[in-house]
C-alpha positions in Angstrom: 8.8 11.3 6.3 5.1 11.7 5.8 2.8 11.0 3.0 -0.7 10.9 1.8 -2.9 9.4 -0.8 -3.3 12.2 -3.4 -7.1 11.8 -4.9 -9.0 13.0 -7.5 -10.8 15.5 -5.3 -7.4 17.1 -4.1 -6.3 18.3 -7.7 -8.4 21.5 -7.0 -6.7 22.4 -3.7 -3.7 23.9 -2.8 -1.4 21.0 -2.3 1.4 23.3 -1.3 -0.5 23.4 1.8 -0.8 19.9 2.4 1.8 19.0 5.4 3.4 15.7 3.4 6.2 15.4 2.1 5.4 12.9 -0.8 2.0 11.5 -2.2 0.9 7.9 -3.4 -1.5 7.3 -6.5 -3.4 5.0 -8.3 -1.3 4.2 -11.6 -4.3 3.0 -13.3 -5.7 6.4 -12.6 -3.2 7.7 -14.5 -1.5 5.7 -17.4 -3.8 7.6 -20.1 -3.6 11.2 -18.3 -1.9 13.9 -18.1 0.6 13.4 -16.1 1.4 17.4 -15.3 -0.4 17.5 -11.7 2.0 14.8 -10.7 5.0 16.2 -12.6 4.3 19.6 -10.7 4.3 18.1 -7.4 7.9 15.7 -8.0 9.5 19.3 -9.3 8.4 20.7 -6.2 10.8 18.4 -4.6 7.7 16.1 -3.4 8.1 12.9 -5.1 5.1 10.6 -6.0 4.6 7.0 -5.4 2.9 4.5 -7.4 0.3 2.1 -5.7 -1.5 -0.2 -8.2 -4.5 -2.2 -7.8 -5.0 -4.4 -11.2 -1.6 -6.0 -11.3 -3.8 -9.4 -9.9 -0.9 -11.0 -8.1 -2.4 -13.7 -6.6 -4.8 -14.3 -9.6 -4.2 -17.0 -12.4 -4.8 -15.4 -15.5 -1.2 -14.1 -17.3 0.4 -11.1 -16.4 -0.9 -8.2 -19.2 2.1 -7.6 -21.2 0.4 -4.3 -22.2 -0.5 -3.1 -18.6 3.4 -3.7 -17.9 4.4 -1.3 -20.8 2.0 1.3 -19.9 3.2 1.5 -16.6 6.7 1.3 -17.3 6.1 4.3 -19.2 4.3 6.1 -16.4 7.4 5.3 -14.0 9.7 6.9 -17.0 7.6 9.5 -17.2 8.0 10.1 -13.6 11.4 9.5 -13.0 13.8 12.4 -12.5 16.7 14.2 -10.4 15.1 12.2 -7.3 14.9 9.3 -8.8 12.9 6.7 -10.0 9.2 6.4 -8.1 8.4 3.4 -5.8 5.7 0.7 -7.2 3.5 -1.3 -5.2 0.9 -3.9 -5.5 -1.5 -5.8 -3.1 -0.6 -9.6 -2.3 -4.1 -10.8 -3.6 -6.1 -11.1 -6.5 -8.2 -8.4 -8.6 -10.1 -10.9 -11.1 -9.2 -13.1 -14.0 -11.6 -13.1 -16.7 -12.5 -9.4 -15.9 -11.0 -6.8 -14.1 -13.1 -6.4 -10.6 -11.5 -3.2 -8.9 -11.8 -5.7 -5.8 -9.0 -7.4 -3.4 -9.5 -11.4 -3.0 -7.7 -13.2 -0.5 -4.4 -15.9 -1.7 -4.6 -19.2 0.6 -1.9 -19.1 2.8 -0.3 -22.3 1.6 3.8 -23.4 0.4 2.0 -24.0 -3.0 0.8 -20.3 -3.3 4.0 -19.0 -2.0 5.5 -20.5 -4.7 3.4 -19.7 -7.8 2.7 -16.1 -6.3 6.6 -15.5 -5.7 7.1 -16.4 -9.9 4.0 -14.0 -10.9 6.0 -10.8 -8.8 9.3 -11.8 -10.2 7.5 -12.1 -13.9 6.4 -8.1 -13.3 9.8 -7.0 -11.6 11.8 -8.6 -15.0 9.0 -6.9 -17.1 8.9 -3.5 -15.2 12.8 -4.2 -14.8 12.6 -2.5 -11.2 12.3 -4.0 -7.8 8.3 -4.1 -6.7 6.7 -3.9 -3.2 3.8 -5.9 -2.1 1.2 -5.1 0.2 -0.4 -7.2 3.2 -4.3 -6.8 2.4 -7.3 -7.5 4.2 -9.3 -10.4 4.0 -12.7 -11.5 5.1 -12.6 -15.0 4.6 -9.6 -17.5 3.8 -8.4 -21.1 4.3 -4.4 -22.1 4.6 -1.6 -24.0 6.5 0.4 -20.1 7.1 0.1 -17.3 9.0 -0.6 -14.1 6.7 2.8 -12.7 8.2 4.8 -15.9 7.6 3.0 -16.0 4.1 4.1 -12.5 3.4 7.3 -12.9 4.6 7.8 -16.1 2.5 6.5 -14.7 -0.4 8.9 -11.4 -0.1 11.9 -13.8 0.6 10.9 -15.9 -2.6 10.3 -13.1 -5.0 13.1 -11.3 -3.3 10.5 -7.7 -3.5 10.0 -5.7 -1.1 6.9 -5.3 1.8 4.6 -2.0 2.2 3.8 -2.6 5.5 -0.5 -1.8 6.1 -0.5 -1.2 10.0 -4.5 -0.7 9.4 -5.1 -4.1 7.4 -3.2 -5.6 9.9 -5.4 -4.4 13.1 -9.1 -5.2 11.0 -7.5 -8.6 10.3 -6.6 -8.9 13.9 -10.4 -7.9 14.8 -11.9 -10.0 12.2 -10.4 -13.3 12.6 -7.9 -13.1 15.9 -4.9 -12.9 13.8 -1.7 -11.4 14.8 -1.7 -8.6 16.4 1.0 -5.6 15.3 3.4 -6.1 16.9 3.5 -10.3 16.9 2.9 -9.5 13.0 6.0 -7.1 13.0 8.2 -9.4 14.7 7.6 -12.2 12.0 8.9 -9.8 8.8 12.2 -8.5 7.9 12.0 -4.9 8.3 14.6 -4.6 5.7 12.5 -5.2 3.0 9.8 -2.6 4.3 9.8 0.5 2.0 7.4 2.5 4.2 3.9 2.0 6.1 0.1 2.5 5.1 -1.5 3.6 8.0 -5.9 4.9 7.7 -9.0 4.4 9.5 -11.9 1.2 8.8 -15.4 1.2 10.5 -17.5 -1.6 12.0 -20.6 -3.3 9.9 -23.2 -4.7 11.7 -25.0 -6.3 8.5 -21.8 -8.4 8.3 -20.5 -8.5 12.1 -17.1 -7.7 10.5 -14.3 -4.5 10.8 -14.6 -3.1 6.9 -11.5 -1.5 5.4 -13.1 1.6 4.4 -9.9 4.6 4.6 -12.8 6.7 5.9 -11.9 7.5 9.4 -9.0 8.7 11.2 -5.9 6.5 12.4 -6.7 4.3 15.6 -4.0 5.8 18.3 -2.8 2.1 19.0 -1.8 1.7 15.0 -0.7 5.3 14.9 1.8 5.2 17.9 3.2 1.6 16.7 3.9 3.8 13.3 5.4 6.1 15.1 7.7 4.1 16.8 8.6 2.1 13.5 9.4 5.8 11.8 11.4 6.7 14.8 13.5 3.2 14.8 13.9 2.3 11.5 13.6 5.3 9.4 9.9 4.1 8.1 8.0 6.3 6.1 4.3 6.7 7.0 1.7 7.4 4.3 -1.9 8.2 5.4 -4.6 7.0 3.2 -8.3 8.6 3.3 -10.3 7.4 0.0 -14.3 7.5 1.4 -15.6 10.8 2.9 -12.8 12.4 2.0 -12.3 15.6 4.8 -11.2 19.2 4.4 -7.4 19.9 4.3 -7.1 20.9 7.7 -8.5 17.6 9.2 -5.7 15.6 7.2 -3.1 18.1 8.1 -4.4 17.4 11.7 -4.3 13.7 11.2 -0.6 14.0 9.5 0.5 15.9 12.5 -0.4 13.1 14.9 1.9 10.3 13.0 5.1 12.5 13.6 7.1 11.6 15.8 7.6 12.6 19.3 11.0 14.0 20.2 11.1 11.7 23.3 10.4 8.5 21.2 
């Protein structure tokens, strides 16, 4: 099954022409907006998943009860015959005193495993549902655990699911020499993975780093791994394209490239 990140610019498109079986939106953009475009997609048989950016799972400020109530209201409104929408957020910090709308790494240590897992459990208890956590890109970090082992330990201790971002693994590998896709995947429990993210990234010569821009097509190696995981484990794939959004024909070609071959 293939999905697509739904961006505001797409709301004027004929979404029925997009070759996506499900969509993903940022819930923070919808808690105070008319839900009718999302409800129309759901009524047409295409689920809408929620992928947050501001729960601040890795931060130190208290989890906001008001935001949990607003998020639960959105989840209730989007629930229907197809069930409750999936909810996920990033395994990262996003600001304590102020919402910074950016993602900052969590030190990969056993102490942080315990602390962050407790915050995830608090969110799950507050929402009354199981959430998923996404492995994020990071440009500097410390710790004694590998990123893959940290992710696996947090998910196990919090008893939550994983939104596996293959592009982020590739970006971190290029920047830091960390686990490649096959090594990373071998260290996590695929039974916890709800679905996968794929996207493109760019090299920024100013910083001499690869940046997770979501502004390019998916790398062939990343697409191949995604197709294999979908074929072998039934894991859905979602394409993210957030910046320099192309036309519908380009997105449909990208989605077609993610379809498992009949010979896989």
